[in-house]
N, C-alpha and C positions, 0 to 999 in steps of 0.2 A: 088242719090236716086230718084226713079221714083215718079211721082205724086200719083200713086196708093199705093205705100208703105209708103208715108209720114204719113197718119193717123195711120198706124200700129206702126211705129217708135214712134210717139208722145204718143200713149197709153202705149207702152212698157216703155218709159222713165218716164211717170207719175206714173205708177204702181210701178216701181222699186224705184223711188224717195220716194214715200209715205211710202212704206213698209220699205225702208232703214231708214227713219227718225224714224219710230216706233221702229225698232230694236235697234237703237242707244239709245233710251230712256230705253229700256229693260236692256241693258248692263250698262247704267248709274246707274240704280237702283241695279245692282249687288253689287255696291260699295257705296250704300247710307249710310251705317253705318261705314264701315272700316276706311275711312279717319278721321272720327270724334271720333275714339276710345280714343285719349288722353283727349278730353273734356268729353266724357261719363264716362270714368274711374274716373276722378276727381269729376264729378257731383254726381255719384251714388255709389262711393267707390267700384267699381267692380274689380274682379280678371281678369287676362287674359283668364282664362278658361270660365268665364261667358261672356266675350266679344266674344270669339270664338263660344260659343253656339248660339249667335245671328245669326252668319253666317251659322252655321250648320242647324239651324231651317229654315232659308230662303231657302237653297238648298234642304232640305228634302221635304218641302211643295211644292216647285217648281217641284221637280222630280216626286213626286206622282201625283201632279195636272197636269203635262204635259202629262202623259200617259192617264189620264181621259179626258183632254181637247181635245185630238185628236178625241174622239168619239163625243163630242159636236160639234166640227167643222164640221164633216161629216154630222151631223144631222141638225143643225140650220144655218150653213154657217160660213165661216171664218171671214167675215166682222163684224158681230155682236159680235163674241167672241173676236176679236181684240179690239173693242171699250170697251168691259167690262174689258179686261186686263189693258188697259191704265187707265181706271177709278180707278181700284183698286190700281194702283201704285200711283196716285195722292192722294187717300185716305190714303194710308199707310204713306206717308210723312207727311200728316197733323196729323195723330195719333202719329207718332214718335216725331213731334215737340212739342206736348203737354204732352209727357210722364212725369209722376211724380214718377213712380216706375219701377223697373226692369220688372215685368210682363207686364207693358204697352209697354216697349221696345220689349218684345217678341211678343206681339200681333201685333205691327206694323211691325215687321220682318215677321211674318206669312202672313199678308196682302200683303206685298211686294212680298213674294214668290208665293202667289196665283196669283197676277197680272202677274208676270213673267212667270208663267207656260203656258200661252196661246200662246206665241209669235211664237215659232218654228212651231207648227202645223198650226196656222193661217197664218203666213207669207209664209210658203212654199206652202200651198194650194193656196194662192192668186197668188204667182209667177208662179206656175205650170199651173194654169188655166187662167191667164190673160196676161202672157208674151209669145210672139211667141217663138217657139222652138229654132230657131237659136241664140236667145239672152239670153237663160236661163243661159248659163255659165257666161255671164257678169252679169246677175241679181244676181246670187249666189255670185259672186265676190263682187259686191257692198254691198250686204247684210252682208257679213263677215266684210268688211272694216268699215261699219257703226257701227257694234258692237264694233270693236276696238276703234273707235273714242269715243263711249260712255264710254268705260273703261278709256280712256285717259282724258276725260273731267271731270269726276266725282271728282277725288281728287283735281284738281285745283279749280273747282267751289266751292266745299264744304269748303275746308280749307281756301280759300280766304275770303269767307263771314263770316265763323266762327271766323277768326282772326280779321276782321274788326268790327264785331258785336258780335255774339255768336252762339253756335251750333243750338239753336232753330230757329234763323232767317235763318240759312243756310238751314235747312230742310223745312221751310216755302217757301223759294225761290225755292227749288227743287220741291215742290208740284206744282208750276206754270208750270213747263216744260211739264209734261204729260197732264195737262189740256189744255195748248195751242196746243199741238199736236193733242189732241182729237178734238178740234175745227177744225183744218186743215183737219183731216180725215173725219169729218162729212160733211164739206163743199164739199169735193171731193168724197163723198160716192158712187156716180154713177160710178166712175172709178174702184171702188173696188168690184163691184157686181160680184158674182160668179154663178149666175143662168145659164148664158150661157158661155160655154167654148170658148175661142178665137179659130177661125178657123185654125189659123196657129200652134196651139199647137198640137204636135204629141201625140196621145193617142192610144197606142197599147195594145192589150189584154194581160194581164199577167196571168201566171199560177196560178190557184186557185182562180181567182177573183169571180167566181160564186158559189164557194163551201164553206160551213161552216158558212154562214151568217155573222153577224157583227164581230165575233171573228175568222173567218176562216183564216185571215191573220196571226194569232199567230202561226199557224202550219207551216208556211213557215220558213225553216232554215235560209234563207237570212235575214229575219227581226231580228232574234236574233244574227246573226253574225254582222249586222249593229249596234245593241245595244252594243255588246261587243266592236266593233270598237270605238264607242263614249265613252264608259266607259274608255277604255285604253288610248285614246288620251286625255281625260279629266284628267286622273291621271298625265300624263306628263305636261299638261298645269297647273294643280293645283300645281305641284312641282315648276314650274317656277314662278307662281304668288306669291306663299307663301314664298319660301325660296331661290330663286336664288340669290337675293341681299345679304342675310346673308351668303350664302355659298361662294359667290365670295369674300366677305370680309375675311372669315376664310381661304380660300385656297390661296389667293394672297396678303393678308394684305393690300388691297386697301381701301381708305377712302369710307365712305358711299356715297358721291356724285358720285364717279366713279361706285360703284356697282349699284346705281340707274340709271346711264346712261346706264349700261349694260341691265337692264330691259327695259328701254325706247327704246334702240336699237332693242331689240327683238320685241316690239310692232310695231314700225314704219316699220321695215323690213317685219314683218308679213303682214302688210297692203299692202306694195309694192308687196310681193309675191302673194297676192290674186289677184291683178290686172293682173299680168302675168299669174297666174293660170286660170283666166277667159278666156284668149285667147287660152291657151293650151286645156282647157276643151271643147271649141267650135270646135276644130279641130279633135277630136277623140271620139270614142265610148267606148274605152277600158280604162276607167278612173282609174281602179285599177293599171295600169302600171305607170301612172303619180304619183299616191299616193305613190307607192313603191319607185320610184326614189327620190321623194322629201323627204320622211321620212328616207330613207337610208342616204342621205346626212346630214339631220338634226341630226340624231342619232349619226353619226360619229363625227360631230362637238361637240356634247354634251360630248362624251367620251373623246375627246381631252381636253376639258375644265376640265374634271374630273381629269386629270393627275396632274394638278397644276404645270406643268413644262413649261408653255409658259409665255411670258411676259404679265403683267396685261393688257396693252392696247390691245394686240392681243386677250385676253380672252373676252374683251368687244366687239371687232369686231366679234368674233365667236358667241357671243350671238345674234348678228344681223343675222348671217348666219343661226343659228338654227331657228330663227323666220321666215326668208325668206323661208326656206324649208317647214316649217309648213304651211305658208300662201299659197304657191303654191298648196298644197294638198286640200285646202278648197273647191273651186268650184267643183273639180272632186269628192270629197267626197259627196257633195250634189246631184250631178247628178247620182252618183252610187246608192244612196238610191232611187232616183226617178225611176231608171230602175228596182229596186227590188220591188217597191210598186205595189200591185194589183190595178186595175182600181177602182175608186170611194172609195178608202181607204187611200187616201193621208194623210188626217189629222190624222187618227188613227196610220198609220205607222210612220209618223214623230213624233207624240206625244210619242209613246213607245220608238222609237229609241233615240230621243233626251233626254228622261229621263235619259239615261245612262250618258249624259253629266253632269247633275246636281248631280247624285250619285257619279260620279268620282270626281267632284269638292268638294263635301262634304267629301269624303274619303281621298283624297290626302294629306290634311294638317296633318292628323293623322299619316300617314305613314312617310312622309318626316320630320315632326316635331320630330318623334321618332329618326330618323337618326341624326338630328341635336342635340338632347338631348344626344345621345350616342357619340357625337363629331366625326361624320363621314361626314363632309361636302362634300367630294368627291363623296360619295354614292348618294347624291342628283342628281348630273349630270349623274352618272351611271344609276340610276333609270329612269331618263328622257329618256336616250338613249335606255334602255331596253324596256320601254313602247312603244316607237316609233317603235322599231323592231317588237314587238308583233302586233302593229296596221297594219303593212305591211301584216302579215299573214292573219288577218281577212279581210282586203280589197281585197286581192288576191282571197280568198275563195268566197267572195260575187261576185266579178267580173266574175270569172270563171263559177260559178253556174248560174248567170244571163245570161251569153252568151250562155250556153248550153240550158237554158230554151227558149231563143229566137230562137235558131237554130231548135228546134223540130218542131214548126209549119211550118217553111219554108221547112224542109225536107218532112213533110207530104204532 
């Protein structure tokens, strides 16, 4: 590394690290209530439907808020919006810890959803504007891995403290996490400024950037294809998160511990796939091809699991392979959206596009839950494979259209 490039590398690493820590907190709060359901059910005499509604409310508020947050990010800056989101997460945990009624639990879940809504438009705006272009693939890779780590940490953290003390103490302890991260971000706020775009970030003129005002980007077909891509992939992810363990037990008669290991294998392999995916994304501009190959492999492995005809141990291994394929696609997915986004509309585009993720995560449990109620556990994995195949179509459409749009100015 040359002396001249050292400051650039240092800034890139600092921005990636800070944004990654914030993203981990966001994903931690995706599961702020689910691990505590046994305690909440006993405390408030709730049905499973009422517990599920707490999660649905979270993702609905987050999905709607995410689309709106993108406009706020482009207007007031990503840093201020990120600080506000972290603050709302801390406040939500405090409200939940003091809940005496079910409506108070709903209010706390709404606050958590509101806080969660800002992260994708704010995070990706910061990464796109403050990280040099050659390292963006790695930045998106770290961003995805940090989210997975947040998902993995939440159940262990919350259930351990709830078991040693009680569920209220677990939520009070959880409230400290975003507040501590907020202090870290404020101390390093200079690194996260977005008034000046890093000189090494490539900013090319996108089609339609100067037309249609604030809402002009909504007329771009690529934006809605990206939204569809996120909705479809979230449906697959939602099926895995909600019912993969239950389906594995039904299909293969394996104990709960093995089925849980299958889900853990998916998450860990997904993180490993994101690391490799970051290197692949840095070497190509045709990111849709990487996505297509990764999801083709993941979908095929899901269909093999659906047959119920392989040894249980191999089914657990294939869960890891499904996760690895999905992880590889992550960095390429984020760069694909960046290429489709008009200049100076990064926050708005990521906000609208990533709202598809929340909507998919809110919808998936309804579909896959109905399949399990109808005693079709194999269809859970069939559905996961089908959704990954549909994601390939949307990714290829976005990539081809973006490549054509980039070729027109060069031809002219």
